[in-house]
C-alpha positions as CSV (number, residue, x, y, z in Angstrom):
1,M,241.2,224.5,91.0
2,L,243.8,223.1,88.6
3,S,246.3,224.9,86.6
4,L,248.7,223.1,84.5
5,L,251.2,224.9,82.3
6,I,253.1,223.2,79.4
7,Y,256.0,225.1,78.1
8,A,258.0,224.3,75.0
9,V,261.3,225.6,73.6
10,Y,261.8,224.6,69.9
11,A,264.8,225.6,68.0
12,G,268.4,225.8,66.9
13,T,267.8,229.4,68.0
14,V,265.4,228.6,70.9
15,K,261.7,228.9,70.1
16,N,259.2,228.7,73.0
17,Y,255.8,227.0,73.1
18,A,253.2,227.1,75.8
19,V,249.9,225.3,76.1
20,I,247.5,226.7,78.6
21,M,244.1,225.2,79.5
22,C,241.4,226.5,81.8
23,G,239.0,223.7,82.7
24,S,236.1,225.6,84.2
25,K,233.3,228.0,83.3
26,G,231.0,230.5,85.0
27,W,231.4,233.7,87.0
28,S,232.2,232.0,90.2
29,N,235.3,230.6,88.5
30,Y,236.5,234.0,87.4
31,R,240.0,233.4,88.8
32,H,240.6,230.4,86.5
33,Q,240.0,232.4,83.3
34,A,241.8,235.4,84.7
35,D,244.9,233.2,85.2
36,V,244.8,232.2,81.6
37,Y,245.0,235.8,80.4
38,A,247.6,236.6,83.0
39,W,249.8,233.7,81.9
40,R,249.6,234.7,78.3
41,T,250.4,238.3,79.2
42,V,253.5,237.4,81.2
43,L,254.8,234.9,78.7
44,I,254.5,237.4,75.8
45,N,256.2,240.0,78.1
46,R,259.1,237.6,78.6
47,G,259.5,237.0,74.8
48,F,257.1,234.3,73.7
49,L,255.6,234.7,70.3
50,P,251.8,235.0,70.6
51,E,251.3,232.3,68.0
52,N,253.4,229.9,70.1
53,I,251.0,230.2,73.0
54,I,248.1,227.8,72.6
55,T,245.1,228.5,74.9
56,L,242.0,226.5,75.7
57,S,239.3,228.3,77.8
58,Y,235.5,228.4,77.9
59,D,236.0,232.2,77.9
60,D,232.5,233.1,79.0
61,V,233.6,235.3,82.0
62,P,234.9,238.4,80.0
63,K,231.7,238.5,78.0
64,Q,229.7,238.8,81.2
65,N,231.6,242.0,82.2
66,N,231.9,244.1,79.1
67,N,234.9,242.2,77.7
68,T,237.1,242.8,80.7
69,I,239.1,240.5,82.9
70,Y,241.5,241.4,85.7
71,H,244.2,239.5,87.5
72,T,244.2,242.0,90.3
73,C,241.3,244.2,91.3
74,N,243.0,247.5,90.3
75,G,245.2,246.1,87.6
76,P,244.9,246.5,83.8
77,N,242.2,244.9,81.8
78,L,243.9,241.8,80.3
79,Y,241.2,240.9,77.8
80,E,242.1,240.6,74.1
81,P,239.5,239.5,71.5
82,N,240.1,236.3,69.6
83,V,243.3,235.2,71.3
84,I,241.9,232.0,72.9
85,N,242.4,229.2,70.4
86,Y,239.7,226.9,71.7
87,T,236.6,228.4,73.3
88,G,233.3,227.2,74.6
89,A,232.7,223.5,74.3
90,D,235.9,223.2,72.3
91,A,237.9,223.7,75.5
92,N,237.8,220.0,76.3
93,K,240.0,217.1,77.1
94,D,240.2,215.8,73.6
95,N,241.4,219.0,72.1
96,F,243.8,219.5,75.0
97,F,245.4,216.1,74.4
98,K,245.3,216.8,70.6
99,V,247.3,220.0,71.1
100,L,249.9,218.2,73.2
101,S,250.2,215.4,70.6
102,T,251.0,217.9,67.8
103,I,253.7,219.9,69.5
104,P,256.8,219.9,67.2
105,S,259.3,217.3,68.0
106,G,263.0,217.8,68.9
107,K,265.4,216.2,71.4
108,G,268.5,218.1,70.4
109,G,271.8,217.0,68.9
110,F,274.0,218.2,66.1
111,L,272.0,220.6,63.9
112,K,268.8,219.3,65.4
113,D,265.9,221.1,67.0
114,I,265.5,221.3,70.8
115,V,262.0,221.4,72.2
116,E,261.2,222.2,75.8
117,I,257.5,222.2,76.8
118,L,255.6,224.1,79.5
119,V,252.0,222.8,80.2
120,I,249.5,224.8,82.2
121,Y,246.1,223.5,83.3
122,I,243.7,225.7,85.3
123,N,240.6,224.3,87.1
124,H,239.3,222.3,90.0
125,G,240.8,219.0,90.9
126,A,240.0,215.9,92.8
127,Y,242.0,212.8,93.9
128,D,243.6,211.3,90.8
129,M,241.5,213.5,88.5
130,L,241.5,216.9,86.8
131,S,238.3,218.6,86.0
132,T,237.1,220.1,82.7
133,P,234.1,222.3,81.7
134,N,232.2,219.1,81.1
135,A,233.7,217.3,84.1
136,F,231.0,214.7,84.4
137,D,231.5,213.5,80.8
138,Q,235.2,214.3,80.3
139,P,237.3,214.3,83.5
140,I,241.1,213.9,83.0
141,Y,242.4,210.9,85.0
142,T,245.9,210.6,86.2
143,D,246.9,207.6,84.2
144,E,245.7,209.0,80.8
145,F,247.3,212.3,81.5
146,G,250.5,210.5,82.4
147,N,250.4,208.6,79.1
148,V,250.0,211.9,77.1
149,I,252.8,213.6,78.9
150,N,255.1,210.7,78.5
151,E,254.4,210.5,74.8
152,L,255.2,214.2,74.6
153,A,258.4,213.7,76.6
154,S,259.6,211.0,74.3
155,R,259.6,213.5,71.4
156,V,261.1,216.6,73.1
157,S,264.0,217.6,75.3
158,R,262.1,218.6,78.5
159,V,258.6,219.1,79.8
160,L,257.6,221.3,82.8
161,C,254.1,220.9,84.1
162,I,252.6,223.5,86.5
163,V,249.4,222.3,88.1
164,E,247.2,224.6,90.3
165,A,244.5,222.4,91.7
166,C,243.1,220.7,94.7
167,Y,244.9,217.4,95.3
168,S,247.2,218.2,92.4
169,G,250.0,216.3,94.0
170,T,248.3,213.0,92.9
171,I,248.9,213.9,89.3
172,A,252.7,213.8,89.8
173,M,252.6,211.0,92.4
174,H,250.4,208.3,90.8
175,S,252.0,207.9,87.4
176,R,255.5,206.9,86.3
177,Y,256.9,209.8,84.2
178,A,259.8,210.0,81.9
179,R,263.1,211.4,83.3
180,N,262.8,214.7,81.4
181,V,259.4,215.6,83.0
182,M,259.1,217.9,86.0
183,F,256.0,218.9,88.0
184,I,255.2,221.9,90.1
185,T,251.9,221.5,91.9
186,A,249.9,223.9,94.1
187,A,249.1,221.2,96.7
188,N,250.1,217.8,97.8
189,A,248.0,214.7,97.3
190,K,245.9,215.4,100.4
191,Q,245.4,219.1,100.2
192,S,243.1,221.7,98.6
193,S,244.6,224.6,96.8
194,Y,243.2,228.1,97.4
195,S,242.0,231.2,95.6
196,Y,243.7,234.6,96.1
197,G,243.0,238.3,95.8
198,Y,239.3,238.9,96.6
199,C,237.9,241.9,94.6
200,E,234.9,243.5,96.3
201,R,234.1,245.5,93.1
202,L,233.6,242.2,91.2
203,G,232.6,240.0,94.1
204,V,235.1,237.3,93.1
205,F,238.6,236.1,93.6
206,T,240.8,237.2,90.7
207,S,243.6,234.6,91.0
208,N,244.8,231.5,92.8
209,E,247.4,231.5,95.5
210,M,250.3,229.7,94.0
211,T,249.7,231.0,90.5
212,Y,249.5,234.6,91.7
213,H,252.9,234.4,93.3
214,L,254.4,232.4,90.4
215,L,253.3,235.0,87.9
216,N,254.3,237.9,90.1
217,Y,257.8,236.4,90.3
218,L,258.1,235.9,86.5
219,D,256.6,239.3,85.9
220,N,259.3,241.1,87.9
221,I,262.5,239.0,87.9
222,D,264.7,239.9,84.9
223,N,268.0,238.4,86.2
224,D,269.5,236.0,83.7
225,K,271.3,234.2,86.5
226,R,268.2,233.1,88.4
227,Y,267.4,229.4,88.5
228,L,264.1,227.6,88.5
229,D,264.7,226.6,92.1
230,D,264.9,230.3,93.0
231,M,261.4,230.7,91.7
232,I,260.1,227.6,93.5
233,L,261.6,228.7,96.8
234,Y,259.9,232.1,96.4
235,V,256.6,230.6,95.6
236,R,256.8,228.1,98.5
237,H,257.5,231.0,100.9
238,K,254.5,233.0,99.6
239,T,252.0,230.1,99.3
240,N,250.7,229.9,102.9
241,L,247.6,227.6,102.7
242,S,249.0,224.6,100.8
243,N,252.3,222.9,100.1
244,V,253.8,223.7,96.8
245,V,255.4,220.4,95.6
246,R,258.2,220.0,93.0
247,S,258.8,216.5,91.6
248,G,260.6,214.8,88.7
249,L,263.5,216.3,86.9
250,T,266.2,217.4,89.3
251,K,268.7,219.0,87.0
252,T,269.5,222.6,87.8
253,I,267.7,224.8,85.2
254,K,268.3,228.4,84.5
255,L,265.0,230.3,84.5
256,K,265.7,231.9,81.1
257,E,265.9,228.5,79.5
258,L,262.2,228.0,80.1
259,F,260.8,231.5,80.4
260,K,263.1,233.7,78.4
261,T,263.8,237.0,80.1
262,I,262.1,240.4,80.6
263,N,265.1,242.6,80.1
264,K,265.4,241.6,76.4
265,H,261.7,241.8,75.5
266,G,259.2,243.5,77.9
267,V,258.7,245.6,81.0
268,N,258.5,244.7,84.7
269,N,255.1,244.2,86.4
270,S,252.9,244.0,83.3
271,L,250.1,242.7,85.5
272,G,250.1,245.6,87.9
273,N,250.5,243.4,91.0
274,T,251.3,245.2,94.2
275,T,253.3,242.4,95.9
276,V,257.0,243.4,96.0
277,V,259.4,240.7,94.8
278,N,262.7,240.7,96.7
279,K,265.3,240.3,93.9
280,R,268.1,239.2,96.1
281,R,269.3,235.6,95.5
282,R,269.0,234.6,99.2
283,R,265.4,235.1,100.2
284,N,264.4,236.7,103.5
285,I,260.7,236.0,103.6
286,N,260.0,233.3,106.3
287,T,263.1,233.8,108.3
288,L,263.2,232.5,111.9
289,T,264.4,234.4,114.9
290,N,267.6,233.4,116.7
291,E,265.5,231.8,119.5
292,E,263.5,229.8,117.0
293,L,266.6,228.7,115.1
294,L,268.1,227.5,118.4
295,I,265.0,225.5,119.1
296,I,265.2,223.9,115.6
297,Y,268.9,223.1,116.2
298,N,268.3,221.4,119.5
299,R,265.5,219.4,118.0
300,I,267.9,218.2,115.2
301,R,270.5,217.2,117.8
302,R,268.1,215.4,120.1
303,T,266.7,213.5,117.1
304,L,270.1,212.5,115.9
305,A,271.3,211.5,119.4
306,A,268.2,209.3,119.9
307,N,268.3,207.5,116.6
308,I,271.8,207.6,115.2
309,D,275.1,206.3,116.6
310,P,277.9,208.8,116.5
311,I,280.3,208.2,113.6
312,K,283.5,206.4,114.3
313,Q,285.5,207.6,111.3
314,E,287.4,210.9,111.1
315,P,284.8,213.7,111.3
316,L,284.5,216.4,108.7
317,T,286.1,219.7,109.5
318,E,283.9,222.8,109.8
319,I,285.0,224.0,106.4
320,Q,284.3,220.6,104.8
321,C,280.9,220.6,106.4
322,R,280.0,224.0,105.2
323,K,281.0,223.0,101.6
324,R,278.8,220.0,101.8
325,I,275.9,222.1,103.1
326,S,276.2,224.5,100.2
327,A,276.5,221.7,97.6
328,T,273.4,219.7,98.5
329,A,269.7,220.1,99.0
330,L,270.3,221.0,102.6
331,Q,270.9,224.5,101.2
332,L,267.1,224.7,100.7
333,F,266.7,224.8,104.4
334,I,269.3,227.5,104.8
335,N,267.8,229.6,102.0
336,E,264.3,229.4,103.4
337,Y,264.8,229.9,107.1
338,L,268.2,231.6,107.7
339,H,268.6,235.3,107.8
340,E,271.9,237.0,107.2
341,D,272.4,238.2,110.7
342,N,272.3,234.6,112.1
343,I,275.6,233.1,111.3
344,D,275.5,231.1,114.6
345,F,273.1,228.6,113.1
346,L,275.6,227.7,110.4
347,N,278.2,227.3,113.1
348,L,275.9,225.0,115.0
349,V,275.0,222.8,112.0
350,S,278.7,222.6,111.1
351,D,279.4,221.5,114.7
352,L,277.1,218.5,114.2
353,C,279.5,217.1,111.6
354,K,281.9,216.3,114.5
355,D,279.5,213.7,115.8
356,F,277.3,212.5,113.0
357,S,277.5,211.7,109.3
358,F,276.5,214.3,106.8
359,N,273.8,212.2,105.3
360,D,272.2,211.6,108.7
361,I,272.3,215.3,109.5
362,S,270.8,216.2,106.1
363,Q,267.9,213.6,106.5
364,T,267.2,214.7,110.0
365,M,267.2,218.4,109.2
366,H,264.7,217.8,106.4
367,E,262.4,215.8,108.7
368,V,262.6,218.6,111.2
369,R,261.9,221.2,108.5
370,A,258.9,219.3,107.3
371,V,257.3,218.7,110.7
372,E,258.5,221.4,113.0
373,V,259.1,224.5,110.8
374,H,256.3,223.9,108.4
375,N,253.6,223.4,111.0
376,H,255.1,226.3,113.0
377,Y,254.4,228.7,110.2
378,R,251.0,227.3,109.4
379,A,250.0,227.9,113.0
380,R,251.4,231.5,113.0
381,R,249.5,232.6,109.9
382,R,245.8,233.7,110.0
383,Y,244.3,234.0,106.5
384,G,240.7,233.7,105.5
385,R,240.9,232.8,101.8
386,N,238.4,230.8,99.9
387,I,238.9,227.1,99.2
388,H,238.7,225.8,95.7
């Protein structure tokens, strides 16, 4: 399943645009169309104008169940009549690309408009391809999608694409994108993505794993100081069956720059989800025990000792090392796996700076994180969710 979200901010006073497409049809794909209505609900709740949210969906599922559609089994009915801009056969690749090509332009500057775009595409995916309701006639290939996104990026300030689909990592990996384009994909280039939230009453899944947690975060976090990376870390923690991948634009972005904020517009938990979002900046979701952290540290030190010669220059002090940890991507490791009671791990990592360069420590830690920690958690979890 593939879900790609395009979001646009257009303004002197910022005006937000979103383009959301569902590329599937039929009752068995209930979750795809439910995600479209859920995205629309959450974005309006955060301050988007309804007319600035452009949706493409076959929209046959609600009509099969008395004009109802649910993002959670016991949540509110999200269906609204006549809010999908392109329905039935009109929810196709040509109209999707047409919408993207007609987004208002604006790259900022003195008294000039600023446009930031968020793109959402929801459907099944394959290697180097996104599916559509008429997939055999109109699949979306990586290269043509890349051309459309780059043309859009040339006219606007920033583009954020969120793709929920099997093998969605190929979309970001196999094209050269402009520097103002960023992707968040539900899986890497070799993985399936997964459905989420089975509803026995309906006999279907009502959402997709990454999208569910992404929407739950946006639907509950109203802190103006949160960053996009905070959301990505949360979603990575909660998405257990595939690897959520971020690629492209690396600039630090405040969440409200792209998604506005609940506390000025709407209410918390408009979708009625039951998953509690921890609102503290440092997450405490997949924390390791002291013993597990010591194993990870020893693995890092052994790997360094086996492959890297000790540095000969003056080593960093512990304070200098801690500052470097906080100022780099190494903080991602700390945020994801360190809990507040375990200060010893920071001391151990700081101690490595006495013998090895910081760049070598950082690279080795990321390798260990990807191989040891990631596989460790996959092995510990036992879920039986449906594959897309």
